[in-house]
PDB file with SEQRES, HELIX, SHEET and CRYST1 records, atoms N, CA, C and O in Angstrom:
SEQRES   1 A   88  MET LEU PRO ALA PRO LYS GLU ASP THR ASN TRP THR VAL          
SEQRES   2 A   88  ALA SER ALA LYS ALA ARG LEU SER GLN VAL ILE GLU ARG          
SEQRES   3 A   88  ALA GLN SER SER PRO GLN THR ILE THR ARG ASN GLY LYS          
SEQRES   4 A   88  PRO SER VAL VAL VAL VAL SER ALA GLU GLU TRP GLU ARG          
SEQRES   5 A   88  LYS THR ALA ARG LYS GLY THR LEU ALA GLU PHE LEU LEU          
SEQRES   6 A   88  ASP SER PRO LEU ARG GLY VAL ASP LEU ASP LEU GLU ARG          
SEQRES   7 A   88  LEU ARG ASP GLU PRO ARG ASP LEU PRO LEU                      
HELIX    1 AA1 VAL A   13  ALA A   18  1                                   6    
HELIX    2 AA2 LEU A   20  ALA A   27  1                                   8    
HELIX    3 AA3 ALA A   47  THR A   54  1                                   8    
HELIX    4 AA4 LEU A   60  LEU A   65  1                                   6    
SHEET    1 AA1 3 ASN A  10  THR A  12  0                                        
SHEET    2 AA1 3 GLN A  32  ARG A  36  1                                        
SHEET    3 AA1 3 LYS A  39  VAL A  44 -1                                        
CRYST1    1.000    1.000    1.000  90.00  90.00  90.00 P 1           1          
ATOM      1  N   MET A   1      30.382   7.270 -22.272  1.00  0.00           N  
ATOM      2  CA  MET A   1      29.758   8.267 -21.425  1.00  0.00           C  
ATOM      3  C   MET A   1      28.992   7.521 -20.354  1.00  0.00           C  
ATOM      4  O   MET A   1      28.342   6.504 -20.593  1.00  0.00           O  
ATOM      5  N   LEU A   2      29.108   8.119 -19.078  1.00  0.00           N  
ATOM      6  CA  LEU A   2      28.486   7.487 -17.854  1.00  0.00           C  
ATOM      7  C   LEU A   2      27.025   7.900 -17.902  1.00  0.00           C  
ATOM      8  O   LEU A   2      26.667   8.976 -18.380  1.00  0.00           O  
ATOM      9  N   PRO A   3      26.128   6.925 -17.344  1.00  0.00           N  
ATOM     10  CA  PRO A   3      24.731   7.333 -17.256  1.00  0.00           C  
ATOM     11  C   PRO A   3      24.537   8.351 -16.209  1.00  0.00           C  
ATOM     12  O   PRO A   3      25.322   8.414 -15.262  1.00  0.00           O  
ATOM     13  N   ALA A   4      23.533   9.153 -16.327  1.00  0.00           N  
ATOM     14  CA  ALA A   4      23.219  10.170 -15.356  1.00  0.00           C  
ATOM     15  C   ALA A   4      22.848   9.582 -14.060  1.00  0.00           C  
ATOM     16  O   ALA A   4      22.160   8.563 -14.003  1.00  0.00           O  
ATOM     17  N   PRO A   5      23.320  10.246 -12.930  1.00  0.00           N  
ATOM     18  CA  PRO A   5      23.032   9.629 -11.621  1.00  0.00           C  
ATOM     19  C   PRO A   5      21.536   9.578 -11.354  1.00  0.00           C  
ATOM     20  O   PRO A   5      20.814  10.479 -11.780  1.00  0.00           O  
ATOM     21  N   LYS A   6      21.053   8.567 -10.672  1.00  0.00           N  
ATOM     22  CA  LYS A   6      19.675   8.426 -10.424  1.00  0.00           C  
ATOM     23  C   LYS A   6      19.236   9.623  -9.505  1.00  0.00           C  
ATOM     24  O   LYS A   6      19.905   9.965  -8.530  1.00  0.00           O  
ATOM     25  N   GLU A   7      18.143  10.198  -9.856  1.00  0.00           N  
ATOM     26  CA  GLU A   7      17.602  11.357  -9.034  1.00  0.00           C  
ATOM     27  C   GLU A   7      17.127  10.876  -7.721  1.00  0.00           C  
ATOM     28  O   GLU A   7      16.510   9.815  -7.625  1.00  0.00           O  
ATOM     29  N   ASP A   8      17.416  11.671  -6.646  1.00  0.00           N  
ATOM     30  CA  ASP A   8      16.909  11.300  -5.339  1.00  0.00           C  
ATOM     31  C   ASP A   8      15.356  11.327  -5.292  1.00  0.00           C  
ATOM     32  O   ASP A   8      14.711  12.216  -5.848  1.00  0.00           O  
ATOM     33  N   THR A   9      14.817  10.351  -4.630  1.00  0.00           N  
ATOM     34  CA  THR A   9      13.366  10.224  -4.591  1.00  0.00           C  
ATOM     35  C   THR A   9      12.868  10.591  -3.136  1.00  0.00           C  
ATOM     36  O   THR A   9      11.680  10.429  -2.855  1.00  0.00           O  
ATOM     37  N   ASN A  10      13.730  11.065  -2.246  1.00  0.00           N  
ATOM     38  CA  ASN A  10      13.306  11.425  -0.932  1.00  0.00           C  
ATOM     39  C   ASN A  10      13.327  12.930  -0.762  1.00  0.00           C  
ATOM     40  O   ASN A  10      14.265  13.600  -1.194  1.00  0.00           O  
ATOM     41  N   TRP A  11      12.255  13.479  -0.111  1.00  0.00           N  
ATOM     42  CA  TRP A  11      12.124  14.901   0.155  1.00  0.00           C  
ATOM     43  C   TRP A  11      11.744  15.116   1.600  1.00  0.00           C  
ATOM     44  O   TRP A  11      11.008  14.323   2.187  1.00  0.00           O  
ATOM     45  N   THR A  12      12.275  16.248   2.199  1.00  0.00           N  
ATOM     46  CA  THR A  12      11.715  16.635   3.344  1.00  0.00           C  
ATOM     47  C   THR A  12      10.393  17.367   3.113  1.00  0.00           C  
ATOM     48  O   THR A  12      10.101  17.752   1.981  1.00  0.00           O  
ATOM     49  N   VAL A  13       9.593  17.567   4.150  1.00  0.00           N  
ATOM     50  CA  VAL A  13       8.377  18.313   3.948  1.00  0.00           C  
ATOM     51  C   VAL A  13       8.647  19.709   3.402  1.00  0.00           C  
ATOM     52  O   VAL A  13       7.984  20.178   2.477  1.00  0.00           O  
ATOM     53  N   ALA A  14       9.670  20.375   4.022  1.00  0.00           N  
ATOM     54  CA  ALA A  14      10.035  21.725   3.534  1.00  0.00           C  
ATOM     55  C   ALA A  14      10.435  21.802   2.121  1.00  0.00           C  
ATOM     56  O   ALA A  14      10.017  22.683   1.369  1.00  0.00           O  
ATOM     57  N   SER A  15      11.327  20.782   1.732  1.00  0.00           N  
ATOM     58  CA  SER A  15      11.763  20.836   0.285  1.00  0.00           C  
ATOM     59  C   SER A  15      10.645  20.505  -0.697  1.00  0.00           C  
ATOM     60  O   SER A  15      10.578  21.044  -1.801  1.00  0.00           O  
ATOM     61  N   ALA A  16       9.735  19.564  -0.243  1.00  0.00           N  
ATOM     62  CA  ALA A  16       8.627  19.185  -1.058  1.00  0.00           C  
ATOM     63  C   ALA A  16       7.701  20.403  -1.229  1.00  0.00           C  
ATOM     64  O   ALA A  16       7.211  20.647  -2.332  1.00  0.00           O  
ATOM     65  N   LYS A  17       7.464  21.142  -0.190  1.00  0.00           N  
ATOM     66  CA  LYS A  17       6.615  22.326  -0.296  1.00  0.00           C  
ATOM     67  C   LYS A  17       7.232  23.389  -1.208  1.00  0.00           C  
ATOM     68  O   LYS A  17       6.535  24.035  -1.991  1.00  0.00           O  
ATOM     69  N   ALA A  18       8.544  23.555  -1.091  1.00  0.00           N  
ATOM     70  CA  ALA A  18       9.234  24.587  -1.889  1.00  0.00           C  
ATOM     71  C   ALA A  18       9.309  24.175  -3.357  1.00  0.00           C  
ATOM     72  O   ALA A  18       9.336  25.059  -4.214  1.00  0.00           O  
ATOM     73  N   ARG A  19       9.343  22.917  -3.690  1.00  0.00           N  
ATOM     74  CA  ARG A  19       9.441  22.347  -5.021  1.00  0.00           C  
ATOM     75  C   ARG A  19       8.390  21.378  -5.383  1.00  0.00           C  
ATOM     76  O   ARG A  19       8.683  20.302  -5.903  1.00  0.00           O  
ATOM     77  N   LEU A  20       7.195  21.718  -5.129  1.00  0.00           N  
ATOM     78  CA  LEU A  20       6.034  20.837  -5.368  1.00  0.00           C  
ATOM     79  C   LEU A  20       5.953  20.409  -6.810  1.00  0.00           C  
ATOM     80  O   LEU A  20       5.711  19.239  -7.107  1.00  0.00           O  
ATOM     81  N   SER A  21       6.150  21.326  -7.685  1.00  0.00           N  
ATOM     82  CA  SER A  21       6.092  21.030  -9.093  1.00  0.00           C  
ATOM     83  C   SER A  21       7.093  19.934  -9.524  1.00  0.00           C  
ATOM     84  O   SER A  21       6.798  19.054 -10.331  1.00  0.00           O  
ATOM     85  N   GLN A  22       8.277  20.049  -8.938  1.00  0.00           N  
ATOM     86  CA  GLN A  22       9.312  19.047  -9.259  1.00  0.00           C  
ATOM     87  C   GLN A  22       8.977  17.695  -8.617  1.00  0.00           C  
ATOM     88  O   GLN A  22       9.238  16.653  -9.219  1.00  0.00           O  
ATOM     89  N   VAL A  23       8.417  17.695  -7.433  1.00  0.00           N  
ATOM     90  CA  VAL A  23       7.968  16.466  -6.805  1.00  0.00           C  
ATOM     91  C   VAL A  23       6.892  15.748  -7.717  1.00  0.00           C  
ATOM     92  O   VAL A  23       6.904  14.540  -7.953  1.00  0.00           O  
ATOM     93  N   ILE A  24       5.999  16.613  -8.180  1.00  0.00           N  
ATOM     94  CA  ILE A  24       4.857  16.041  -9.105  1.00  0.00           C  
ATOM     95  C   ILE A  24       5.495  15.493 -10.377  1.00  0.00           C  
ATOM     96  O   ILE A  24       5.180  14.405 -10.858  1.00  0.00           O  
ATOM     97  N   GLU A  25       6.379  16.284 -10.872  1.00  0.00           N  
ATOM     98  CA  GLU A  25       7.025  15.816 -12.207  1.00  0.00           C  
ATOM     99  C   GLU A  25       7.763  14.581 -12.086  1.00  0.00           C  
ATOM    100  O   GLU A  25       7.682  13.742 -12.983  1.00  0.00           O  
ATOM    101  N   ARG A  26       8.525  14.377 -10.991  1.00  0.00           N  
ATOM    102  CA  ARG A  26       9.353  13.164 -10.770  1.00  0.00           C  
ATOM    103  C   ARG A  26       8.355  12.012 -10.411  1.00  0.00           C  
ATOM    104  O   ARG A  26       8.630  10.859 -10.743  1.00  0.00           O  
ATOM    105  N   ALA A  27       7.232  12.298  -9.757  1.00  0.00           N  
ATOM    106  CA  ALA A  27       6.335  11.194  -9.372  1.00  0.00           C  
ATOM    107  C   ALA A  27       5.714  10.562 -10.615  1.00  0.00           C  
ATOM    108  O   ALA A  27       5.178   9.458 -10.514  1.00  0.00           O  
ATOM    109  N   GLN A  28       5.760  11.208 -11.784  1.00  0.00           N  
ATOM    110  CA  GLN A  28       5.253  10.596 -13.032  1.00  0.00           C  
ATOM    111  C   GLN A  28       6.047   9.418 -13.460  1.00  0.00           C  
ATOM    112  O   GLN A  28       5.537   8.551 -14.171  1.00  0.00           O  
ATOM    113  N   SER A  29       7.324   9.352 -13.040  1.00  0.00           N  
ATOM    114  CA  SER A  29       8.138   8.240 -13.446  1.00  0.00           C  
ATOM    115  C   SER A  29       8.539   7.287 -12.254  1.00  0.00           C  
ATOM    116  O   SER A  29       8.841   6.112 -12.462  1.00  0.00           O  
ATOM    117  N   SER A  30       8.526   7.847 -11.002  1.00  0.00           N  
ATOM    118  CA  SER A  30       8.800   6.948  -9.865  1.00  0.00           C  
ATOM    119  C   SER A  30       8.255   7.496  -8.628  1.00  0.00           C  
ATOM    120  O   SER A  30       8.175   8.722  -8.542  1.00  0.00           O  
ATOM    121  N   PRO A  31       7.853   6.738  -7.623  1.00  0.00           N  
ATOM    122  CA  PRO A  31       7.309   7.197  -6.421  1.00  0.00           C  
ATOM    123  C   PRO A  31       8.317   8.140  -5.667  1.00  0.00           C  
ATOM    124  O   PRO A  31       9.528   7.916  -5.661  1.00  0.00           O  
ATOM    125  N   GLN A  32       7.752   9.178  -5.050  1.00  0.00           N  
ATOM    126  CA  GLN A  32       8.514  10.166  -4.290  1.00  0.00           C  
ATOM    127  C   GLN A  32       8.139  10.124  -2.828  1.00  0.00           C  
ATOM    128  O   GLN A  32       6.959  10.266  -2.508  1.00  0.00           O  
ATOM    129  N   THR A  33       9.049   9.943  -1.958  1.00  0.00           N  
ATOM    130  CA  THR A  33       8.829   9.786  -0.535  1.00  0.00           C  
ATOM    131  C   THR A  33       9.078  11.150   0.133  1.00  0.00           C  
ATOM    132  O   THR A  33      10.099  11.803  -0.085  1.00  0.00           O  
ATOM    133  N   ILE A  34       8.128  11.529   0.925  1.00  0.00           N  
ATOM    134  CA  ILE A  34       8.237  12.747   1.717  1.00  0.00           C  
ATOM    135  C   ILE A  34       8.428  12.370   3.188  1.00  0.00           C  
ATOM    136  O   ILE A  34       7.607  11.672   3.784  1.00  0.00           O  
ATOM    137  N   THR A  35       9.535  12.854   3.750  1.00  0.00           N  
ATOM    138  CA  THR A  35       9.763  12.488   5.183  1.00  0.00           C  
ATOM    139  C   THR A  35       9.412  13.611   6.128  1.00  0.00           C  
ATOM    140  O   THR A  35       9.437  14.789   5.771  1.00  0.00           O  
ATOM    141  N   ARG A  36       9.085  13.215   7.348  1.00  0.00           N  
ATOM    142  CA  ARG A  36       8.825  14.150   8.416  1.00  0.00           C  
ATOM    143  C   ARG A  36       9.636  13.721   9.612  1.00  0.00           C  
ATOM    144  O   ARG A  36       9.532  12.574  10.045  1.00  0.00           O  
ATOM    145  N   ASN A  37      10.447  14.616  10.159  1.00  0.00           N  
ATOM    146  CA  ASN A  37      11.272  14.305  11.281  1.00  0.00           C  
ATOM    147  C   ASN A  37      12.188  13.136  10.970  1.00  0.00           C  
ATOM    148  O   ASN A  37      12.510  12.319  11.832  1.00  0.00           O  
ATOM    149  N   GLY A  38      12.597  13.084   9.707  1.00  0.00           N  
ATOM    150  CA  GLY A  38      13.600  12.035   9.277  1.00  0.00           C  
ATOM    151  C   GLY A  38      12.970  10.597   8.999  1.00  0.00           C  
ATOM    152  O   GLY A  38      13.680   9.643   8.682  1.00  0.00           O  
ATOM    153  N   LYS A  39      11.657  10.515   9.134  1.00  0.00           N  
ATOM    154  CA  LYS A  39      10.988   9.265   8.882  1.00  0.00           C  
ATOM    155  C   LYS A  39      10.029   9.346   7.671  1.00  0.00           C  
ATOM    156  O   LYS A  39       9.361  10.366   7.505  1.00  0.00           O  
ATOM    157  N   PRO A  40       9.947   8.343   6.856  1.00  0.00           N  
ATOM    158  CA  PRO A  40       8.981   8.393   5.744  1.00  0.00           C  
ATOM    159  C   PRO A  40       7.567   8.626   6.326  1.00  0.00           C  
ATOM    160  O   PRO A  40       7.129   8.008   7.295  1.00  0.00           O  
ATOM    161  N   SER A  41       6.879   9.602   5.624  1.00  0.00           N  
ATOM    162  CA  SER A  41       5.580   9.958   6.059  1.00  0.00           C  
ATOM    163  C   SER A  41       4.519   9.628   4.979  1.00  0.00           C  
ATOM    164  O   SER A  41       3.495   9.005   5.262  1.00  0.00           O  
ATOM    165  N   VAL A  42       4.789  10.046   3.794  1.00  0.00           N  
ATOM    166  CA  VAL A  42       3.856   9.839   2.633  1.00  0.00           C  
ATOM    167  C   VAL A  42       4.670   9.536   1.384  1.00  0.00           C  
ATOM    168  O   VAL A  42       5.847   9.879   1.275  1.00  0.00           O  
ATOM    169  N   VAL A  43       4.005   8.889   0.464  1.00  0.00           N  
ATOM    170  CA  VAL A  43       4.582   8.576  -0.873  1.00  0.00           C  
ATOM    171  C   VAL A  43       3.682   9.270  -1.969  1.00  0.00           C  
ATOM    172  O   VAL A  43       2.465   9.091  -1.934  1.00  0.00           O  
ATOM    173  N   VAL A  44       4.211   9.993  -2.859  1.00  0.00           N  
ATOM    174  CA  VAL A  44       3.504  10.659  -3.951  1.00  0.00           C  
ATOM    175  C   VAL A  44       3.771   9.791  -5.171  1.00  0.00           C  
ATOM    176  O   VAL A  44       4.920   9.536  -5.531  1.00  0.00           O  
ATOM    177  N   VAL A  45       2.697   9.345  -5.796  1.00  0.00           N  
ATOM    178  CA  VAL A  45       2.821   8.538  -7.068  1.00  0.00           C  
ATOM    179  C   VAL A  45       1.867   9.167  -8.139  1.00  0.00           C  
ATOM    180  O   VAL A  45       0.976   9.956  -7.824  1.00  0.00           O  
ATOM    181  N   SER A  46       2.092   8.797  -9.333  1.00  0.00           N  
ATOM    182  CA  SER A  46       1.294   9.356 -10.454  1.00  0.00           C  
ATOM    183  C   SER A  46      -0.118   8.769 -10.267  1.00  0.00           C  
ATOM    184  O   SER A  46      -0.346   7.762  -9.596  1.00  0.00           O  
ATOM    185  N   ALA A  47      -1.032   9.482 -10.916  1.00  0.00           N  
ATOM    186  CA  ALA A  47      -2.416   9.014 -10.909  1.00  0.00           C  
ATOM    187  C   ALA A  47      -2.548   7.680 -11.618  1.00  0.00           C  
ATOM    188  O   ALA A  47      -3.334   6.832 -11.196  1.00  0.00           O  
ATOM    189  N   GLU A  48      -1.794   7.480 -12.684  1.00  0.00           N  
ATOM    190  CA  GLU A  48      -1.804   6.251 -13.392  1.00  0.00           C  
ATOM    191  C   GLU A  48      -1.295   5.065 -12.467  1.00  0.00           C  
ATOM    192  O   GLU A  48      -1.885   3.985 -12.468  1.00  0.00           O  
ATOM    193  N   GLU A  49      -0.226   5.294 -11.713  1.00  0.00           N  
ATOM    194  CA  GLU A  49       0.245   4.245 -10.804  1.00  0.00           C  
ATOM    195  C   GLU A  49      -0.740   4.004  -9.686  1.00  0.00           C  
ATOM    196  O   GLU A  49      -0.872   2.861  -9.248  1.00  0.00           O  
ATOM    197  N   TRP A  50      -1.412   4.970  -9.218  1.00  0.00           N  
ATOM    198  CA  TRP A  50      -2.375   4.818  -8.173  1.00  0.00           C  
ATOM    199  C   TRP A  50      -3.522   4.020  -8.693  1.00  0.00           C  
ATOM    200  O   TRP A  50      -3.995   3.129  -7.987  1.00  0.00           O  
ATOM    201  N   GLU A  51      -4.001   4.271  -9.865  1.00  0.00           N  
ATOM    202  CA  GLU A  51      -5.095   3.512 -10.436  1.00  0.00           C  
ATOM    203  C   GLU A  51      -4.657   2.021 -10.667  1.00  0.00           C  
ATOM    204  O   GLU A  51      -5.454   1.107 -10.451  1.00  0.00           O  
ATOM    205  N   ARG A  52      -3.473   1.806 -11.077  1.00  0.00           N  
ATOM    206  CA  ARG A  52      -2.977   0.472 -11.315  1.00  0.00           C  
ATOM    207  C   ARG A  52      -2.934  -0.330 -10.010  1.00  0.00           C  
ATOM    208  O   ARG A  52      -3.287  -1.508  -9.967  1.00  0.00           O  
ATOM    209  N   LYS A  53      -2.469   0.381  -8.903  1.00  0.00           N  
ATOM    210  CA  LYS A  53      -2.342  -0.313  -7.593  1.00  0.00           C  
ATOM    211  C   LYS A  53      -3.665  -0.592  -6.909  1.00  0.00           C  
ATOM    212  O   LYS A  53      -3.811  -1.582  -6.193  1.00  0.00           O  
ATOM    213  N   THR A  54      -4.647   0.307  -7.140  1.00  0.00           N  
ATOM    214  CA  THR A  54      -5.893   0.207  -6.468  1.00  0.00           C  
ATOM    215  C   THR A  54      -7.032  -0.433  -7.274  1.00  0.00           C  
ATOM    216  O   THR A  54      -8.150  -0.567  -6.778  1.00  0.00           O  
ATOM    217  N   ALA A  55      -6.744  -0.816  -8.494  1.00  0.00           N  
ATOM    218  CA  ALA A  55      -7.795  -1.351  -9.294  1.00  0.00           C  
ATOM    219  C   ALA A  55      -8.216  -2.695  -8.744  1.00  0.00           C  
ATOM    220  O   ALA A  55      -7.373  -3.475  -8.302  1.00  0.00           O  
ATOM    221  N   ARG A  56      -9.507  -2.976  -8.763  1.00  0.00           N  
ATOM    222  CA  ARG A  56     -10.093  -4.236  -8.341  1.00  0.00           C  
ATOM    223  C   ARG A  56      -9.627  -5.292  -9.215  1.00  0.00           C  
ATOM    224  O   ARG A  56      -9.584  -5.099 -10.430  1.00  0.00           O  
ATOM    225  N   LYS A  57      -9.268  -6.415  -8.689  1.00  0.00           N  
ATOM    226  CA  LYS A  57      -8.780  -7.498  -9.465  1.00  0.00           C  
ATOM    227  C   LYS A  57      -9.745  -8.672  -9.419  1.00  0.00           C  
ATOM    228  O   LYS A  57      -9.323  -9.826  -9.347  1.00  0.00           O  
ATOM    229  N   GLY A  58     -11.017  -8.383  -9.461  1.00  0.00           N  
ATOM    230  CA  GLY A  58     -12.003  -9.491  -9.393  1.00  0.00           C  
ATOM    231  C   GLY A  58     -12.847  -9.313  -8.208  1.00  0.00           C  
ATOM    232  O   GLY A  58     -12.637  -8.436  -7.370  1.00  0.00           O  
ATOM    233  N   THR A  59     -13.859 -10.208  -8.149  1.00  0.00           N  
ATOM    234  CA  THR A  59     -14.819 -10.126  -7.022  1.00  0.00           C  
ATOM    235  C   THR A  59     -14.361 -10.992  -5.788  1.00  0.00           C  
ATOM    236  O   THR A  59     -13.429 -11.789  -5.896  1.00  0.00           O  
ATOM    237  N   LEU A  60     -15.002 -10.818  -4.695  1.00  0.00           N  
ATOM    238  CA  LEU A  60     -14.736 -11.670  -3.565  1.00  0.00           C  
ATOM    239  C   LEU A  60     -15.037 -13.158  -3.882  1.00  0.00           C  
ATOM    240  O   LEU A  60     -14.324 -14.081  -3.488  1.00  0.00           O  
ATOM    241  N   ALA A  61     -16.139 -13.304  -4.615  1.00  0.00           N  
ATOM    242  CA  ALA A  61     -16.526 -14.688  -4.971  1.00  0.00           C  
ATOM    243  C   ALA A  61     -15.399 -15.345  -5.821  1.00  0.00           C  
ATOM    244  O   ALA A  61     -15.048 -16.505  -5.608  1.00  0.00           O  
ATOM    245  N   GLU A  62     -14.867 -14.602  -6.747  1.00  0.00           N  
ATOM    246  CA  GLU A  62     -13.798 -15.158  -7.578  1.00  0.00           C  
ATOM    247  C   GLU A  62     -12.533 -15.460  -6.812  1.00  0.00           C  
ATOM    248  O   GLU A  62     -11.815 -16.427  -7.068  1.00  0.00           O  
ATOM    249  N   PHE A  63     -12.298 -14.572  -5.849  1.00  0.00           N  
ATOM    250  CA  PHE A  63     -11.086 -14.822  -4.972  1.00  0.00           C  
ATOM    251  C   PHE A  63     -11.263 -16.099  -4.201  1.00  0.00           C  
ATOM    252  O   PHE A  63     -10.368 -16.941  -4.141  1.00  0.00           O  
ATOM    253  N   LEU A  64     -12.503 -16.242  -3.574  1.00  0.00           N  
ATOM    254  CA  LEU A  64     -12.749 -17.456  -2.783  1.00  0.00           C  
ATOM    255  C   LEU A  64     -12.752 -18.695  -3.602  1.00  0.00           C  
ATOM    256  O   LEU A  64     -12.237 -19.725  -3.167  1.00  0.00           O  
ATOM    257  N   LEU A  65     -13.333 -18.634  -4.814  1.00  0.00           N  
ATOM    258  CA  LEU A  65     -13.304 -19.833  -5.762  1.00  0.00           C  
ATOM    259  C   LEU A  65     -11.918 -20.213  -6.180  1.00  0.00           C  
ATOM    260  O   LEU A  65     -11.668 -21.390  -6.442  1.00  0.00           O  
ATOM    261  N   ASP A  66     -10.975 -19.253  -6.259  1.00  0.00           N  
ATOM    262  CA  ASP A  66      -9.603 -19.505  -6.682  1.00  0.00           C  
ATOM    263  C   ASP A  66      -8.699 -19.915  -5.550  1.00  0.00           C  
ATOM    264  O   ASP A  66      -7.527 -20.218  -5.775  1.00  0.00           O  
ATOM    265  N   SER A  67      -9.231 -19.934  -4.297  1.00  0.00           N  
ATOM    266  CA  SER A  67      -8.485 -20.224  -3.126  1.00  0.00           C  
ATOM    267  C   SER A  67      -7.873 -21.582  -3.198  1.00  0.00           C  
ATOM    268  O   SER A  67      -8.542 -22.527  -3.614  1.00  0.00           O  
ATOM    269  N   PRO A  68      -6.560 -21.738  -2.791  1.00  0.00           N  
ATOM    270  CA  PRO A  68      -5.982 -23.060  -2.809  1.00  0.00           C  
ATOM    271  C   PRO A  68      -6.529 -23.989  -1.743  1.00  0.00           C  
ATOM    272  O   PRO A  68      -6.261 -25.190  -1.721  1.00  0.00           O  
ATOM    273  N   LEU A  69      -7.350 -23.349  -0.812  1.00  0.00           N  
ATOM    274  CA  LEU A  69      -8.032 -24.194   0.214  1.00  0.00           C  
ATOM    275  C   LEU A  69      -9.367 -24.732  -0.243  1.00  0.00           C  
ATOM    276  O   LEU A  69      -9.976 -25.517   0.485  1.00  0.00           O  
ATOM    277  N   ARG A  70      -9.854 -24.352  -1.407  1.00  0.00           N  
ATOM    278  CA  ARG A  70     -11.124 -24.729  -1.876  1.00  0.00           C  
ATOM    279  C   ARG A  70     -11.127 -26.273  -2.065  1.00  0.00           C  
ATOM    280  O   ARG A  70     -10.286 -26.832  -2.769  1.00  0.00           O  
ATOM    281  N   GLY A  71     -12.056 -26.899  -1.440  1.00  0.00           N  
ATOM    282  CA  GLY A  71     -12.178 -28.367  -1.605  1.00  0.00           C  
ATOM    283  C   GLY A  71     -11.452 -29.119  -0.503  1.00  0.00           C  
ATOM    284  O   GLY A  71     -11.631 -30.327  -0.350  1.00  0.00           O  
ATOM    285  N   VAL A  72     -10.635 -28.412   0.266  1.00  0.00           N  
ATOM    286  CA  VAL A  72      -9.914 -29.118   1.333  1.00  0.00           C  
ATOM    287  C   VAL A  72     -10.891 -29.459   2.430  1.00  0.00           C  
ATOM    288  O   VAL A  72     -11.703 -28.631   2.841  1.00  0.00           O  
ATOM    289  N   ASP A  73     -10.805 -30.655   2.887  1.00  0.00           N  
ATOM    290  CA  ASP A  73     -11.742 -31.153   3.969  1.00  0.00           C  
ATOM    291  C   ASP A  73     -11.172 -30.709   5.269  1.00  0.00           C  
ATOM    292  O   ASP A  73     -10.274 -31.349   5.816  1.00  0.00           O  
ATOM    293  N   LEU A  74     -11.715 -29.544   5.808  1.00  0.00           N  
ATOM    294  CA  LEU A  74     -11.233 -29.136   7.078  1.00  0.00           C  
ATOM    295  C   LEU A  74     -12.236 -29.541   8.190  1.00  0.00           C  
ATOM    296  O   LEU A  74     -13.452 -29.464   8.012  1.00  0.00           O  
ATOM    297  N   ASP A  75     -11.719 -29.943   9.251  1.00  0.00           N  
ATOM    298  CA  ASP A  75     -12.598 -30.368  10.387  1.00  0.00           C  
ATOM    299  C   ASP A  75     -12.704 -29.271  11.330  1.00  0.00           C  
ATOM    300  O   ASP A  75     -11.893 -29.122  12.245  1.00  0.00           O  
ATOM    301  N   LEU A  76     -13.753 -28.452  11.111  1.00  0.00           N  
ATOM    302  CA  LEU A  76     -13.913 -27.255  11.981  1.00  0.00           C  
ATOM    303  C   LEU A  76     -15.073 -27.504  12.887  1.00  0.00           C  
ATOM    304  O   LEU A  76     -16.216 -27.656  12.454  1.00  0.00           O  
ATOM    305  N   GLU A  77     -14.749 -27.544  14.199  1.00  0.00           N  
ATOM    306  CA  GLU A  77     -15.699 -27.783  15.174  1.00  0.00           C  
ATOM    307  C   GLU A  77     -15.926 -26.593  16.123  1.00  0.00           C  
ATOM    308  O   GLU A  77     -14.972 -26.055  16.685  1.00  0.00           O  
ATOM    309  N   ARG A  78     -17.184 -26.189  16.295  1.00  0.00           N  
ATOM    310  CA  ARG A  78     -17.425 -24.988  17.077  1.00  0.00           C  
ATOM    311  C   ARG A  78     -17.418 -25.407  18.613  1.00  0.00           C  
ATOM    312  O   ARG A  78     -18.022 -26.401  19.016  1.00  0.00           O  
ATOM    313  N   LEU A  79     -16.713 -24.595  19.398  1.00  0.00           N  
ATOM    314  CA  LEU A  79     -16.760 -24.878  20.813  1.00  0.00           C  
ATOM    315  C   LEU A  79     -18.041 -24.497  21.454  1.00  0.00           C  
ATOM    316  O   LEU A  79     -18.570 -23.436  21.122  1.00  0.00           O  
ATOM    317  N   ARG A  80     -18.592 -25.274  22.351  1.00  0.00           N  
ATOM    318  CA  ARG A  80     -19.830 -25.018  22.923  1.00  0.00           C  
ATOM    319  C   ARG A  80     -19.650 -24.658  24.451  1.00  0.00           C  
ATOM    320  O   ARG A  80     -20.458 -25.072  25.282  1.00  0.00           O  
ATOM    321  N   ASP A  81     -18.613 -23.906  24.782  1.00  0.00           N  
ATOM    322  CA  ASP A  81     -18.316 -23.451  26.124  1.00  0.00           C  
ATOM    323  C   ASP A  81     -19.403 -22.486  26.596  1.00  0.00           C  
ATOM    324  O   ASP A  81     -20.070 -21.815  25.808  1.00  0.00           O  
ATOM    325  N   GLU A  82     -19.549 -22.449  27.944  1.00  0.00           N  
ATOM    326  CA  GLU A  82     -20.503 -21.532  28.531  1.00  0.00           C  
ATOM    327  C   GLU A  82     -19.886 -20.126  28.432  1.00  0.00           C  
ATOM    328  O   GLU A  82     -18.663 -19.995  28.453  1.00  0.00           O  
ATOM    329  N   PRO A  83     -20.711 -19.080  28.324  1.00  0.00           N  
ATOM    330  CA  PRO A  83     -20.213 -17.729  28.256  1.00  0.00           C  
ATOM    331  C   PRO A  83     -19.467 -17.330  29.511  1.00  0.00           C  
ATOM    332  O   PRO A  83     -19.799 -17.809  30.596  1.00  0.00           O  
ATOM    333  N   ARG A  84     -18.501 -16.496  29.403  1.00  0.00           N  
ATOM    334  CA  ARG A  84     -17.750 -16.071  30.569  1.00  0.00           C  
ATOM    335  C   ARG A  84     -18.429 -14.969  31.265  1.00  0.00           C  
ATOM    336  O   ARG A  84     -19.143 -14.189  30.635  1.00  0.00           O  
ATOM    337  N   ASP A  85     -18.241 -14.864  32.544  1.00  0.00           N  
ATOM    338  CA  ASP A  85     -18.821 -13.791  33.410  1.00  0.00           C  
ATOM    339  C   ASP A  85     -18.000 -12.542  33.192  1.00  0.00           C  
ATOM    340  O   ASP A  85     -16.769 -12.573  33.204  1.00  0.00           O  
ATOM    341  N   LEU A  86     -18.720 -11.415  32.988  1.00  0.00           N  
ATOM    342  CA  LEU A  86     -18.074 -10.192  32.831  1.00  0.00           C  
ATOM    343  C   LEU A  86     -18.499  -9.264  33.978  1.00  0.00           C  
ATOM    344  O   LEU A  86     -19.667  -9.223  34.363  1.00  0.00           O  
ATOM    345  N   PRO A  87     -17.499  -8.507  34.524  1.00  0.00           N  
ATOM    346  CA  PRO A  87     -17.932  -7.617  35.648  1.00  0.00           C  
ATOM    347  C   PRO A  87     -18.826  -6.510  35.145  1.00  0.00           C  
ATOM    348  O   PRO A  87     -18.650  -6.038  34.023  1.00  0.00           O  
ATOM    349  N   LEU A  88     -19.776  -6.088  35.946  1.00  0.00           N  
ATOM    350  CA  LEU A  88     -20.667  -5.026  35.565  1.00  0.00           C  
ATOM    351  C   LEU A  88     -20.132  -3.682  35.870  1.00  0.00           C  
ATOM    352  O   LEU A  88     -20.792  -2.679  35.596  1.00  0.00           O  
TER     353      LEU A  88                                                      
END                                                                             
């Protein structure tokens, strides 16, 4: 027996409005793209997927401490140029 064809994940605004319940149901298993004028406009995902994607993965301090540039001796020199004249 052949596997069922993959359900389409693209919707026009009109079809998404007409079948919002179906869009929401399908979004529970895979992201659903809604197009406007033939171009992707928004993506509908499950609340669980949204939480997973937006969950904080540590603090800024932890990110900086884990940087591969930590400990690299960079020679950063500040330019001491005169300020430029701006028209009034």
